[in-house]
N, C-alpha and C positions, 0 to 999 in steps of 0.2 A: 722583383722580377725572378722568374723561375730559372734555376741553374746558376744564378749569380752568387758570388761569395757575399755573405752578410757583412755589412759595414763594420760591425763591432767584433768580428771574429778575431780571436787572439788578444784582444785588449783586456786589460785588467783595471778595474775601478777600485779606488780606495773605499774603505768602510765609511759609512755616513750615519753614525749612530745619532739618536736624538740628543739634544742638549739637556742638561739637568733642569733648566727652567721649563723646557717643554714637557718633560716627564712630570714635574711637580704640577704644572698647569692642568694636565690631564687628570692627575690624581685629585686635584681640588675640584674639578668639574664633575667628578664621579657621583657626587651626592652623598647624603648622610644615611640613607636607608641600608637595608641588608645587601642590596645589589651593589651599592657604592662601596660598602665595606669589603665585599668580595673582590671587586675590581681593584681597589687600592691594594689589597693583600696580594692579588695576582701580579700586579705591576711590580710591587716591592720584591716578590720572589723572583720574577724574571730578571729584574734589574740588578738587585743586590746579590743574589746567589748565582746569577748567570745561567739559569736553566733554560732549556728549550720549552716551548709551549706545551708539548705533550708530556714532558717530564713534570712540569708544574701541575698540570691538570690531573695527573695520576698519583699525586702525593696522598698518602693516607695518614691517619692520626699517628700511627706507630712510626712513621718516617720523620716526624718532627721532634727535635730535641733542642728546646729553647735553652736549657741549662748549659749545654755544650755549644750552642749556636750552630748546629749542623742540621742538614737535611739529607736523607738517604734517598737516592734515586735508584730504584730497583731495576728499571729497564730503560737505560739511556740509549744514546746513539749506538747502533750495532749490538743492542741487547746487553750492553755492559752495565754493571752495577758500580755505583760510585757514591762517595759521600762528599758534600760540598758545604762550605761555611756561609753563614749570612750574618751581617753585622747587627748590632743592637737596634739601629734605626729600622732595618727591615723587619725585625721581630715586632717592633713597636707598631708598625703599620699593619701587620698581619693579626695582631692580638684582638682588635675589635671583632674581626670576622670569626676568629676561633671562639670568642665568648658568645657571640650570637648563635653559633652552631651548637654550642654546649646546651643551649636552651631548646634546640630543635630535636626532633627524633634522630637517633644515631644513624650516621651514614659512614661508609668506609672511606670515601674519597673526600678530601678536604676542599679543594678549589673547583671541583667539577660542578657544572651548573645543575641545579635541581629544579626541575620543571614543577611549577605550582599550578599550571593550567592544565586543562584536559585536552589540549590539542594533540592530534596523532603525530607520530614520528614522521620525519621528512619522507621516508620511503613509502609510508602508507598513504600520504597525501598525493603523491605522484602516481599512485597505482602500481606500486612495486609488486612483483609476482613472488 
């Protein structure tokens, strides 16, 4: 109703993160191909390093340091630069994707989706000016 105060105004809700079993189930359902490897690597980076989605998608090869177990986020929230750690399990999940990328033509961004089809970009399909 217009002009009425929203029912949830001022209320705070507790965080409701997914359970470990739910995350592992999604990773298992991802498949074994290159897209599944990428998805498992992305989930591992988001979960174990605590990155935001845009931070994870903009990681480059130079931002990964498996020896030290760290990831360099160049443009985080508020444009800030920070370094985060990731445990050995997270690196183990990311490794198959990195190995399959090593066989592909070089690209700067690690987890960003690479289009293999010839579909036009979203803006072009909708008649963007």
